[in-house]
N, C-alpha and C positions, 0 to 999 in steps of 0.2 A: 556733590555726589552723595547719594544717600548710603548710609551704613546700616547694618542690622543693629537693632536696639541693644542687643547683648554685647556689642563691641565697644560701646561708648565708655562704660566703666573701665574697661581694660586700657583704652587709649588715654583716659585721664590719668590713670596710675603711671603709665609709661611716660607721659608728658611731664608728670610731676618729678619722676626720677631723673629724666634727662635734663630738666630745668635746673635741678640741683647740681648735676654733674657739670653742666656748662658754666655755671657761675661759681664752681668750686665748692658747692654745698653751702653750709652755713651752720655754725654751732648754735646760734641764738636767733630764732626766727623773730619776725615782727619789726620793732623799731630799729634794731641793730642793722638788719639787712637793708632797710630803707635808707638809713644813713650812709651805709657803704655805697649803695647804688647812686645816691646823690653826689657822693664825693668823687666817684669814678665817672669818667665821661662815657656815655653810651655810644658805642660805635655803630651798632645796627640792631635790628630786631629780627628774630628768626623763629622757626617752628621746631618744637622738640621732636616731632615725628618726621618732618621733612627739612633736614638741615640745609638743603640747597636754597631754601627761601631766605633771602636777605633783603630787608626793607629798612628805609631810613627812619620810620616811626612806628608806633604801636598800631595794632590792627588784628585782623584775622588771617589765618593761613588760607591762601586761595585754593588749596588742594583739599584740606580736611576741615576747614572753618574753625580750627582751634585758635585760641588767643596766642599771639606771638609773645615771645619773652625777650628781654633785653640782653645784649652781650656788651660787656664793658672792656675797655682797653687798659684801664689803670689798675687792674686787680693784681693779685700776687703772682700772676703768670708772667708779668713783664720782666722779672728777674730770672726767668727760666730760659733754658736753651730752646732753639728753634723746634726741636722734636720732643720737648718735654711738656708735661701737663700736670698740674697739681689738683688733687682732690682732698677735701676736708674729710675728717673721720666720719662725719654724718653722711657725706656724699658717697663714700666708699661703701657704707652699710646699705644705703638705698640702691646702689648699683650692684650690690652683692659681689664686690671685687674679691677674688680669690687668687692666690699665687702658689706656685710650686717651684722647687729648686731645679736648676739645670744640673744634671748629675751624670756620672759615668757608671753604667751598669749594663749587665747583659739583660736584654729584654726578649720576650718571646713573641715571635710573629705567628700568625695563623695563615697558612697557605691552603686554600681550598681548590680542589681539582675534581673534575668529573671524568668518568671513563667507563669501561666495561671489562668483564671477566673473559679471559681467553684460555685456551689450552696451554699447558706448559710444554713448549716445543721439545724440551729435552726429555720428556716423558711420553713421547709418541712412538709407537712401534708399527712398522709396516710388515704385514704377513705376505710374503712373496713365494713364488714357485722356485724351488732350488734345482729343479730338473724339468726339462720339457715334457709335456704330457697333456692329458685331458682330465678336466675336473669331472669326476663321476658323482661326487656327493659333497654338499656343503652342510656341515653339522650346525652351523650358525647361519640362518638364512634371513635375518633382518637386523638392521642397525639398532643401537640402543641396548643390546644384550650385554650383560656383564659376564666376562670370562675370567677364569683363574689361570694362573701360570700352570702349563702342562695340559690344559684342556685340549681335546682333539677338535680341529676346526675343518679340515679338508681331507677327503680321500681322493688321491690323484693316481690315475693310470699312466704309466710311462714305459714305452718299449725300451728305452735306453736303460731304465732301471732293471728290467728283466734280463737284458744282455749282461749287465755287470754282475748280477746275482749268479748267473750261470758261470761266469768267469771265476767267481769266488768258489763255488762248489767244485768246479773242475780242478782248480788249484789245490783244494784240500784233498781231493782224491789222489792227485799226483804225489802229494806229500807222503801218502801212505805206501805207495808202490816204488818210489824212487830210492836210489842209493844215497848214501850220506854225502857223496860228492856233489850231487845236484840239489840236495835238500835245502841247503842254505839259500840258493838262488830262488827256489820255488817259494820259500817262506817270505822272502822280500816281496815277491809278486802278490802273494796272498794279502800281506799287510797293506800294500798299496791299494789293493781292491777294497779292503775294509775301509780305509781312509776315504776313498772315493765315495763309498756309500754313506759314510758319516757326513761328508760335505754335502751330500744330496738330501740330508735331513733325517736319515734313519738313525734311531737311537742304538746304544750298545745292546739293549735287550732285543731289539728287532733283529739286529745282525746275528746275535747268538741263537735266536729262534730259527733263523734260516739255516744256520750251520747244523743245529741239532736235528731239525726235521728233514734236512736235505731236499727241501721243496722251495721252488722259486715263487715269490709273491709278485704278482703283476701290479699291485697297488702299494702306494706309500701314504702314510698319514702325516699331515702337517699339524704340529702342536703349537699352542700359544706360548710365546717366550716370556710373557708378563701378564699380570692381572690388570684389568681395566674394562673400559666400555668400548664396544665396537661402534665407531662413529662413521665408518664408511665401508660399504660392501661393493667391491669393484668386480668380483667374479660371479659366475653363474654356472649351474650344472650343465655339462656338455661343452663347456668352453675349452678350447685348446690354448695352452699357455706356453710361453718360452721361459727360459731361466731369467728370473728377476721380475716377472709379471706380478703386479700388485693385486692381491686378492682381498685383503682386509686392511683397515687402519684401526689400531687399538690405542686408546688414550687412557693414561693413568691419571685419574682425577683426585688422587690423594693430595696433590699439590697443584695449584693453578697460578696463572699469571693475571695480574690486573694491569691493564694498559690505561694510563691516565693522560689527560691533556693539561700541560702546564703552560700558563701564559709566559711570554718572554720576560715580562716585568717581574715575575716571581722566581726566575731562574737563579738570581743572585743568592737565594736562601735555600735552594734545593741541593742536596748532596747525596752521593752514593753511600749506602749503608744506613740512611735515616729510617727511623720507625714511622710507619704510616698506619693510621686507623681509618676505617671506612664503614659505611652502612649501605644496605640494600633495601629496596622496597619490599622484598619478599619476607624480611625478618625485621620489622620495625623495632627500633630501640636496641637491637643487638649490634654490638660493635665488634668488627673483625680487625685483625692486625696483620701487618706484613712488613716487608723491608725492601727499600729501593735497591735494585740490583743493576739497573741500566738507565742511562739518560741519553736519549737520542742525540747524536752530534749535529743533526740537521734540523733546521726550523721549517715548519710547514708554512709556505708563503701565503696560502689562502686563509688559514685560520690563525696565523701568528702564534702557534703553539708548538710545543715540543713534547714528544711522547716520553713518558716516564713509566718504566716497568717495575712492578712490585711482585715479589715472590710471596705467596701466601699458602700456608698449610691448610688442608681441607680434609681432615680425617673423617668427619661425619658426612662428607659429600653434600653439604648444604649449598655451597657455592657452585653455580652452574655456568658454563660458558654462555656469553651473550647477555648476562645479567648486567644492568646498569648500576653503577655505584657512585656515591659521593664521598670523597676522601678528604682528609685533613692531615697536614704536617705541621708540627709545632717546633720550628728551629729556634734555638737560643742564638740571638743575633750578636755578632761581634763587629768591630770596625773593619773597614776595608773589604766588605763583602764576605767576611769569614763567618763561620758558624762554630759555636761552642757546644760540645757534647761531652759531659764529664765521663760517660761510660766508654768513650772512644779516645779520650785524651792520652797521648803518649803510647798508643797501642799500635800493633801491626795487624793488618787486615788483608784478606785475599781479594784481589781485584776481580775475581770471577764469582766468589761465594762469600758475600758479606757476613754470613753467619759465623765464619771462621775468623775469630779475633784472638790474638795472642799477645802476651806481655813482651816478647822479644822476637827478634828476627828468626824466621822459620819458613817452612813450606806448608802449603795448603794440604789438609788431610784428605780432601776430596779429589782435587785435580793435580796436586803436586807443584803448582806454580809458586814462585817465591812471594812471600808476603811483602806488602809495602806499608809505609808509615801513614797513619791517618792524616798527618799534617800535609802530606803530598796531595791529598784529596780535598783540601780546603778547610780542615778543622784546626782549631786553635790549640797549641801546645799548653800543657798545664802550667808551665813556668812562665807563660806570657799572658795569663788570664787578666791581670790587672791592666797592663798596658794595652791589651786588645779590647777592653771594655769600651763601647762607643759612648759618645756624648749624646744624650737624649733629652727631649722635652715632651710633655704630654701632648697628645694629638689635638687637644682643644686650645693650645696656646697660640699657634700661628694663624694669622688671617691670610688666606691664600687667594690670590687673584691672578690668573694667567700664570706667568713664570715667576711672579714676585711673591715673597712671603714676608709678612711683617709681624713682629712680636712686640709686646709692651713689657718693658723690664722695669722693675722697681729700682729707682735710682738709689745707690748706696749713700747713706748719710743724709738723705732728704726725705723727710716724712711725708707720705702721700704724693710723692712725685713719681711719674711713670714716663719712661723714655721710649718712644717708638723707634724700632730698629729693624732694618732689613737683614734677613739671614738667608743663608744658603742651606737648604735642607737636602738630606739624603732620602732614601726610601722610607715609607711608613712600615713600622713593625708593630702590629697589634694596636695598642692604645698609645703608642709613642712614635715620634719622628726622630730619625737620626739627624744630627746637626753637623754640617761640614764646616761652616764658618759663620761668624757673627756673634757667638755667645761663648762664655767661659763657665767652667764648672763652679757651682756655688751661687751664681746669679739667680734672682727670683723673677720668674716670668708670670704674667697674668694668664690664668687658665679659665677664668670665668669673669665676664664683664668687659672683656676686651673690645667687643663690638660697641659698647656704650662709650668707652673711652675714645675710640676711633671716631665715633659720631661727633663727640664734643670737640675733638681736634679739627675735624673738617669744618665745623662752624667757625672756629677761630682762624681758618685759612692757613693752618700749619700743615706740614707734610703728613699724609695719612695713607691708608691702604689704597684708596681710590685716586688720590691726588698726591703722588710721590714728590712733586716739586713744591707743593704748597704755594703760598703767596697770592691766592685768589680763590674764586669759587670753583666748584667741581668742574671737571672738563666738560666741554660741550655746552656751556651756558653763556648767554650774552645779557648785558644789562643796559637799561635805558631809563634815565630818570630815577635811579636808585631801586627800581623794581625789576626783578628777573622775569623778563617776558616769557622765556622758554619754560621757566619753572612754574609759572602760573598754570600752564596746561600740563605740567608734569612731563614735559618733553625735553629730550636732548636737542642739540643743534640739528636743524633739518637742512638737508642738501637737496638741490634740484637735480634729480637724476633722470636719465632717459627711460623711455618705456621699455627698452630692451633690458636694461639693468633691473628694472622693477619686476619684469617677468621672471628673471633669474632668481630674484628674491622670492617670488611666488612659488617657484619649484622648491626652494629651500624651506619655506613655510609648510608646504605640503608634506615634505619629509619629516619635519618636526611634528606635524599632526599625527603621522604614523606612529611615532614614538609615544606621543601623548595618549592616543587611543589604546595602544598596547598596555601602557602602565595603568590606565584606568580600568582595563579588563584583567589586570593581574597576569598578563602574558609576558613573562620574562624573556623568553627566546625571541618573540616578535619585537620586543623593545630593543634588544641588542641588534637584531637584523635591521630594524628601522634606523638605528643610530649609524650603522655602517653605510646605509643608503644616504643618510644625511651628510656624512663625511665625503662620499663620492660626489654629491651634488655641490657641496661647498667648494670642491676643487675646480668645478666647472664655472663658477662665477667669475666673470671677466673683470678683474680690477682695472684693466686698461681702459674701461669705459669711464673711469673716475679720474679726476684731476685734483691737484693741490691738496687742500686739507681733507677733502672728502676721500681721496685716495689713502692718505695716511690714517684717517679714522677707520676706514674699512680694514686696513692691514692689521690694526690692533684688535678690532672686533673679530676678525676672522681667526686670529690665533686663539682667542678665548672659546669661540664656537667649536673649533677643531679639538681643543684640549678636552672639553667636557663631553662632546659627542663621542670621542674616542674612549673616554672614561666609562660612558654608558655601555659602549660596545664591548668593553673588557670587564664589566662588572661581574662579580661572582654571586651576587644575590640581588633580589628585587629591591630590598631596602637601600642598598648601595646605589643602584641605578636611579632611584628616586631622589637621592641626595644630590647626585650630579645633575639630574634633570632640573632641579630648582635653579641652579646657576645658569644652565643652558637657557632656561625660560626667561630669566632676567635679561640676558644678553640678546635673545631673540626679540624681546620687547623693544630694547634700545635700537636694534638694527631696523626693525619694522618702522619705528617712529623716525629714525634718522634718514633712511634711504627710501622708505615708502614701498608700497605694493601697487600692483596695477589696478586694484579695485574690483577685480573679478572674484577674488577669494575673500570669503567672510572671515574676519579675524576678531575675536573677542578676548578681552583680558578678564580673568577670574581671580578671586582671592579666597583662601580658606584660612580662618584664624586659628584652627586647631592643628594645622600641620606642624610636624616636627616639635612635638611636645608643647603645643600652644604658642610657638614662636610665629606661626603664620607663614604663608608662602603664596606666591602668585604663579599663574601659568597662562598660556594662550590656548584657545581651542576654536574649532570652526562652528560648532553648534551653539545655540543660545541657551540650552538647558545644561545645567552643571554636570560635568563628568570629571570627578576628582581623580587626578593621577597619583596623588600622594597617599590616599587611603584605598583606592580601588573599590572592590566589592564591599569592603567593610563599611565605608561611608561614601557611596558613589555620588550622592547628591549634596554632599557637604560643600558649601561655598556659594559665593554670590558674584554676579557679573559686575565688574568695576568700570569697564571702559570698552567702547566700540572703536577698534582701530580701522576696520573696514567692514561695511555692511554687506559687501559682495554684490554680485549681479546675477539675475536669473540666467541659468545655463552656465554659470561660472564653474571652473574646475573644482571638484571635491578633493580628489587625490590624483597626483600625476604618477 
């Protein structure tokens, strides 16, 4: 297979590095290395770039045509444990091995959420008719108008209002002519009539004006009870209304709500009272702040998200309802799903108004509700900070495949020896993973060069990331006469499947192409939607069509496909989706080679050496011209076609 000329120097350097790792390096090149190689029995010859190649003698790699390197069984590794591997100081430098301690500390996660601005429901006012009548005039005749508290809004004619005013004037007249014996009773009736007018919306000044002028007013004016924006006009002039008929809706926009969608995987770090910062497209670079006041107790089954409400002050009126926002929360992560916030530690907080925080037990200054402890809301108490600090490792330390996670630990007291160890990880928090089991505080884990160590371990047939049992070649390979026949074609084990099953793989490949096309076009939403379609089609693949080893292989492959397709569907950024897509692509390549396709769909494998900071990455696509999913529009044509998995047939399906 031909490679681009500029890739050759890079392959030579990588081969040189891996060659030293596999052989444990070498402090003195030349004669010394030759003597050691003669002394130790050579078990097999392998390729530094393709460690699955294992041949009994020297030669060239059948995949990349590089010279094979010998692997000896009598070196210093024979005294090591099954999961241990030794590197010389020179080999560690070539592989750029770096370690970091396993430690207990509070780390900061970054939770990203999207949403939009809405009205603060507690600051909405409805202007209604307090008495039956007819609207003769609307002083505010269109929505969007700003009104101040006390502004006149409606002039309403009401026959009942006229009758009640007449009762008031008649009662006042009787008070002037009646004897003292009946005066007290008449005064009570007059006061009851005044109260009735007040309840109908007349002000004290309006009532006094009627009493002074001794004239009945057949209209009443409705005033605005608050300042805000008229967002709805329900009445019109000439309209007859009953008591309670809504005429206007007024919203106070000095405070607004931001409704955010939080993924269920992030809920472990989200707490009532947390500070939130967000941005809008209307004001690029300007950061707004708010506070979480409500977390919906019900999950949306369609989007797998939970609504989170944030209260935000809006004194300048910049934030407008229906604006889209991108928000971030930065919780300090503690063990057991708890959160550390020094500003709330050992405090008392109102369960309705998180801005009310006090040092001791009290009641809320706004609503009068009893305050509750912040610990009851999932925060860590100050006196437990040390014991609640989680055990963490850098995010680059674990090698994750499916549900397994492997780290390489520097063996205590053994210079240059690294032990592969399976660990149980908790959620990721920023640049760290929480560790549930498998590591102790103070141990040193490899954070750079761990892939190179794992490749060397695979060659030695020891337990590794991809081959947890060890003791043989990578899974899915068969040998005949010392030459790996499947590896010659860079193929895993191939199963003879039915045309029905192959067509189901066709549908899966088509869904994969949808994700690829979206990423190559920088279309984040379409990529997530395509990943959801992929998951749905994956569930429709009938594994009952497979038997024996093919059935077991598919079950393992299906788990990996499901995990990383779901990860793309839940990704919060385009870069994150592309990272998951690389692993999905590698597994789709294996599935396509293992179980086959019908041949109607064209499937080509491409490679870009510059992806992921020049680490390189593969992908599958349907067209023969490069469409790079890792760079998108930035370098759309970067990459070369490496393999034709299926040339397709005229009239074959493009997308299903």
